[in-house]
N, C-alpha and C positions, 0 to 999 in steps of 0.2 A: 899166453892165450891160445885155448885149445883150437879155436876155429876164428877164421876171419870175421871181422865185426864191419858192417855197412849201415852208415845211418844217412838219411836224407834230409835236407834243409831246405824246406818249402817255402816258395816266394810266390808273390803276387807279380809276376812278369819275370822275364830273362834277366840275369843279373852278371855283369862281369866279374871276373876274378880279379881281386886288386890284392897284389902280393904284400905291398909294403903296408896295406890297412890291416891284414890278418896278423902280420908279425906284431904290428904295433898294439891290436887290440889285444892279441895273447899276454904280451909283456903287462898291459895294463891289468889284465884277469889275474894273472898268478906273479905278482911282484917277485922279484929275485929269481924267478925260473932261468934256466938256460933259455938263450934265444932260439928263433925259428928260422930255418932257410926255406924261402917260399919260391922256387923257380916255376913261374907261370909261363904257358905257351898257348894262347889263345883260350880255347874254352877248357882247359886242364890245366893242372899243376901238381908238382910233387911238392910235399912239405916235410922237412926233415928237422930233427933237433940238433942242436950245437955239441951236446955232451953225451949222446947215447946213438943206439943203433936204429932209432925210432924213423918210420919212413911211412908217409900215409899220402894217400892218391885223391885227387879232387877233380871232379868233373862237373860241368855246368850242362844242365839238360832242359832245352826250351819246350819241355810239355811235364804236366802234373805228374807225381808218383803213380805208380801203376796199380791197377787192381781195387782201388779203393781201400786199400790197407790202412793208410795214413788216417782217414775219418773213422773208419771202423776201431782203430785202435786207440782212439783218444779216451775212451772209458777205462783203459787200463793203465793210465798216468794218474798219479796223486795228483797233479796240476788241476786236473777235472774234478776231483773229490769236493762234492759241497760247494763248487766254486760256479757250476755252470758254464766254464769255460767250453767252448767248442772251436774246432779249426776253421779259421775263415778260408774263403775260398783261394785257391792256389793254381797256377796254370805253368808254373815252373818248378824246378828243383835242382839242387847240387847235390851230387853224391861223394861223401865221405868214407874211405876205405882204410882200414888196418889189414893186413894180411895176417898178421898174430905170429909173426916170425921173429920177435924180438928175443933177446936174451935175458931182458929185465923181467922181475918179478910179473906176473900177469897183472895183477892189481894196480901197480905203478903204470905200466904201458898202458893199462885202459883210461887210468886216470889223465895221464897226458893228452890222450886221443880226446878225451871227453873236452877238456879245455880248448883244445884245438876246435874241435865242432863248436862250443861255445862264442868263439873268436870269428869263425866264418861266419856264424849266423847273425852277428853282431852287423859285420859288413855289408850283409845284403839285406839287412831290414827284415830277417825270417818272420813268417807267420806262423810257423810250427816246426818242430824237429822230431822226425819219425826214427826212433829205435828199433830198428826191424828186429834185432835179436830179442830184446824185451817183448815184443809187440805191443810198444806203447808210444803214442805221440804226445810231446811235451808242449807246453806252453813256452814262448820265448823267454818271458821274464823269469819263469820259475826254473828253465834250464840254466839260466845264466847264474841266478844265486846259488844253486846248488854246485855247479861248476867252479863257481868262486870259491865257495867253501871246502872245496876238495882239499886245500892245504891242512885242514882238521881231521880228516877221514875221508875215505872212500864215497863218492858221491851215488851211494845205492839205491836212491830213489830215482835215478835216471837210468841205471842198469837192469832195474828189475820192475818188469810190469805186474800188477796187481789186479788180480781177478776176485771181486768180494761176491759173496753169497750169504743168503740169511734163510735158515729153516730151524723151526722147533724151538725158537726162543735163541739160537746160537747164530752167530756170525762166523764166515770163515774168509781167510784172506790167502790166496795161493799164488805164490811168486811165478814169474816166466822169465826164461833166459839165463839163470845161472849154469847149468851144465853146458851151454852152447857155449858161453863167454869166459867161463873161468873154472870150467870141470867140477863144479860143486852141485849138489842137488838143489832142487828147487824146494821152497818151504810150504807147508801148510798148516797154518795156525788158526785155531778155533777158540771162540770165547763167548760168554754170556754176552747178550746185546747191550746189556747196561755197561758193558767194558770195552766199547768200541772205540775210543779214543786211545786206553790203554793198551788195547789190542794191536792198534797200528804201530805204536810206539816200540812194542815189544818184538813186533815183526821185524822191523829193519833193525833193531838193534841185534836179533840174532843173525839176519843175513849179514850185518856187519862184522860181528864177531867172527863167523867162518871166512869171511873174506880177509880179515886181517891175519888170520892164523894160517890161511891157505889150506886148510883141512876141513871136512865134514864133521859134524860131531857122530859119534857112534850110537847104533841102536842100544838104546837102554842107559845112555849117558844121562847124567842130571846137570841140569843148567840151574844155578843158584842166583835167583834174581834179588832176593832178600831173605832176611831171617825168616820171613813168614812163608815166602813163596818157593819153591823149589820145582822145576819142570822137567819132566821125562821125555826124551826123545823115542819115538818109534819110527820105524820105515814102513809105510803102506803104498797100496798101488794109488798113482795119480787119479784124483777125481775128473782131471780132464779127458781120460779115458784113451791116453796115447801109449799105454805099455810100460810107462816109465814108474819109477818108484820115487816117492818125495819123502823128505824128513816131516814128521808130523808131530806137533806139539799143541797141547789143550791148556787154555787156562782156566781155572777154577771158576 
């Protein structure tokens, strides 16, 4: 993992760290996975995996997540799309951090970290999970569902925030967080408005494909979705205006 990843588990009121409960919830979430060691000391803990070099830190904070970012980033989570979900009030949070120093493949390390976050969120009855690298705040039930499904593939809907826009009869979807977490480019996908549902599925399929192969698609490379549909990759300046370049794909 190229950079550290920090996640805030948001709660209504201070919550104690329950080491046994975290390990138990993790085992229930990912059956057959290696066990966790949770060494708690007051308001902090170190969480490690039985069969790898993974170590995460956990700390309880008796105040809201700072700067209002958790509230502002709800709109970039798929869990808020067309659901009306909003972050309930919170006045405390727990911070989980992964230093990104594991020898494991980045997507595997991040997947384990995601499951640990889900386990912690369950033990404290979280009202939301702010994945800061993705600039996305997720609903707890959605987060658990995606984390539990990680045995079938990377939970990319948790790792990537999505900025949606609409102009001149087309929609655009711009990911957030891929370079910072996985060293991969962010993706801009555009499509006709009538293909909104197809566009979102294609968007995450392309991100999933990049993550699994741990390599960006090259400029000019063709992605074959079906006999009728072949998509060509181009790199352009990010519409976010941050000076980065993003992988751009247009659905016809």
